[in-house]
C-alpha positions as CSV (number, residue, x, y, z in Angstrom):
1,M,-14.5,1.5,-2.8
2,E,-14.7,0.5,-6.5
3,S,-13.1,1.2,-9.9
4,E,-13.6,-0.8,-13.2
5,R,-12.2,-4.1,-12.0
6,I,-11.1,-3.8,-8.5
7,V,-13.3,-3.3,-5.2
8,L,-11.0,-2.3,-2.2
9,R,-12.4,-3.6,1.3
10,E,-12.1,-3.5,4.9
11,L,-9.9,-6.1,5.5
12,A,-11.3,-9.6,8.0
13,E,-9.5,-12.1,9.7
14,S,-11.1,-14.8,7.1
15,D,-8.8,-13.0,4.6
16,A,-5.6,-14.2,6.5
17,T,-4.9,-17.0,4.1
18,A,-4.9,-15.2,1.0
19,L,-3.7,-12.2,2.4
20,Y,-0.9,-14.5,3.4
21,D,-0.4,-15.7,0.1
22,V,0.6,-12.3,-0.7
23,F,2.9,-11.6,2.1
24,S,4.8,-14.9,1.9
25,N,5.5,-14.5,-1.1
26,E,9.5,-13.7,-1.9
27,K,8.9,-11.6,-4.8
28,A,5.9,-9.9,-3.7
29,M,8.2,-9.0,-0.3
30,R,11.2,-8.2,-2.2
31,H,10.7,-4.4,-1.9
32,W,8.3,-4.5,1.4
33,D,9.3,-3.5,4.8
34,S,9.4,-6.4,6.5
35,A,10.6,-10.0,5.9
36,P,8.3,-12.6,4.3
37,H,5.6,-14.1,6.2
38,R,6.7,-17.2,7.4
39,D,3.0,-18.5,8.7
40,V,-0.1,-17.5,8.3
41,S,-0.5,-16.4,11.9
42,V,2.0,-13.3,11.5
43,T,-0.4,-12.8,8.4
44,L,-3.5,-12.6,10.5
45,K,-1.6,-10.5,13.6
46,A,-0.5,-8.4,10.6
47,I,-4.7,-7.7,9.7
48,S,-5.6,-7.5,13.3
49,R,-3.1,-4.4,13.8
50,M,-4.8,-3.2,10.4
51,L,-7.9,-3.9,11.8
52,E,-6.9,-2.0,15.4
53,L,-5.2,1.1,13.2
54,W,-8.6,1.5,11.4
55,H,-10.8,1.6,14.6
56,I,-8.4,4.1,16.4
57,Q,-8.1,5.9,13.1
58,Q,-4.8,6.1,12.7
59,G,-4.9,4.2,9.3
60,I,-7.0,3.2,7.1
61,S,-6.4,-0.9,5.0
62,W,-8.1,-2.2,2.3
63,G,-8.2,-5.5,0.7
64,V,-7.8,-5.6,-2.9
65,V,-10.6,-7.5,-4.6
66,V,-11.0,-8.4,-8.5
67,K,-14.6,-7.8,-9.4
68,E,-15.1,-10.5,-11.7
69,S,-13.9,-13.7,-9.6
70,Q,-13.9,-12.0,-6.0
71,T,-10.4,-12.8,-5.4
72,L,-8.5,-10.9,-3.0
73,I,-4.8,-9.8,-4.6
74,G,-3.6,-7.7,-2.1
75,Q,-3.6,-4.7,0.3
76,C,-3.6,-1.2,0.2
77,S,-3.1,1.4,2.8
78,F,-2.8,5.2,4.5
79,H,-0.7,4.9,7.4
80,S,2.3,7.9,9.1
81,W,-1.3,9.7,9.0
82,N,-0.1,13.4,10.1
83,I,-3.6,15.1,10.7
84,E,-2.5,18.5,11.2
85,Q,-0.7,18.7,8.2
86,K,-3.2,16.6,6.2
87,E,-1.2,14.2,5.1
88,A,-0.5,10.3,4.8
89,Q,1.4,7.8,3.6
90,L,0.3,5.6,1.0
91,G,1.5,1.9,0.7
92,Y,0.4,-0.9,-1.3
93,I,1.3,-4.5,-2.4
94,L,-0.2,-7.1,-4.9
95,N,0.5,-11.0,-5.6
96,P,2.9,-11.3,-8.4
97,Q,0.3,-13.1,-10.0
98,Y,-1.5,-10.2,-11.0
99,W,1.6,-7.9,-11.7
100,G,1.0,-6.6,-14.9
101,N,-2.4,-6.3,-15.5
102,G,-2.9,-2.3,-14.8
103,Y,-4.3,-3.2,-11.4
104,G,-1.3,-1.2,-9.3
105,G,-2.6,1.6,-11.2
106,E,-5.9,1.5,-10.6
107,V,-5.1,1.1,-7.3
108,L,-3.4,3.9,-6.8
109,K,-6.1,6.1,-8.6
110,T,-8.9,5.3,-6.3
111,V,-7.0,5.4,-3.0
112,V,-5.2,8.8,-4.0
113,D,-8.8,9.9,-5.3
114,F,-10.4,8.9,-1.8
115,G,-7.1,10.4,0.0
116,F,-8.1,14.0,-1.5
117,K,-12.0,14.0,-1.7
118,R,-12.7,12.0,1.1
119,L,-10.2,12.8,3.8
120,G,-9.5,16.6,2.4
121,L,-5.7,15.2,2.7
122,K,-2.7,17.6,0.7
123,T,-0.3,15.8,0.5
124,I,0.1,11.5,-0.1
125,I,3.5,10.1,0.2
126,A,4.8,6.9,-1.0
127,E,8.1,5.7,0.4
128,I,9.9,2.8,-2.1
129,D,12.7,1.2,-2.2
130,P,14.6,2.9,-5.2
131,K,15.3,-0.8,-7.0
132,N,10.9,-1.0,-7.5
133,F,11.4,0.5,-10.8
134,P,7.9,-0.8,-11.5
135,S,5.9,0.9,-8.4
136,A,8.5,4.1,-9.5
137,A,6.4,3.8,-12.5
138,I,3.3,3.8,-11.7
139,L,3.5,6.0,-9.4
140,G,5.2,8.7,-11.8
141,K,2.2,7.9,-14.0
142,N,-0.4,9.0,-11.6
143,G,1.6,12.7,-11.2
144,F,3.5,11.9,-8.1
145,F,7.5,13.2,-7.7
146,A,10.8,12.0,-6.0
147,S,10.8,14.4,-3.7
148,E,13.8,13.0,-1.6
149,H,16.5,10.0,-1.3
150,R,17.0,8.6,2.4
151,K,20.7,6.7,3.3
152,S,20.0,3.7,5.1
153,N,17.0,4.6,7.1
154,L,15.3,1.6,6.6
155,I,16.0,-1.6,8.5
156,V,14.6,-5.5,7.0
157,N,16.7,-8.6,8.7
158,G,19.1,-6.7,10.3
159,I,20.2,-5.3,7.0
160,Y,19.8,-1.2,6.2
161,H,18.1,0.1,2.6
162,D,17.8,3.3,1.1
163,T,14.2,4.6,0.2
164,H,12.9,6.8,-2.1
165,I,10.0,9.8,-1.0
166,Y,7.7,10.4,-3.7
167,K,4.6,12.9,-3.2
168,L,1.8,13.7,-4.6
169,R,-0.4,17.2,-3.9
170,N,-3.7,17.8,-4.1
171,S,-3.9,20.6,-6.8
172,H,-7.2,21.3,-5.2
173,A,-6.8,21.9,-1.5
């Protein structure tokens, strides 16, 4: 899939070093659901798991690549897929070096379009840290609405965190 400035493509094990730059970055991982990766082998295992989920049709993950430079700058996915309810959860993370350039919104629009038009989803969900104001803004600009606040439902490094649930419903479904 592609948009004006990005390509979303299947991840490969050869992406481990570039993706490690994202998953090891404290700033990028501040609002993620796991601790920063301390070694590229952890990132390689994560890629293997993403590929496994893709191949057994329980999730879809893409590498986010800048068209002009062919640089991998992040990852996005559909996971927690509920086929019966035609619902999936969206996740995305970008290298902070590329924040503030509109890439997040471009990724979101591209993936949402794919989810509704190609996968036939009725609802797309995003679960974020309530302190992740930039992500909340991107979601809001793209039609997602805050639907729920969950207390202490996410554990990262032994610490409980709240999350906000955002939803977008397919108006054509």
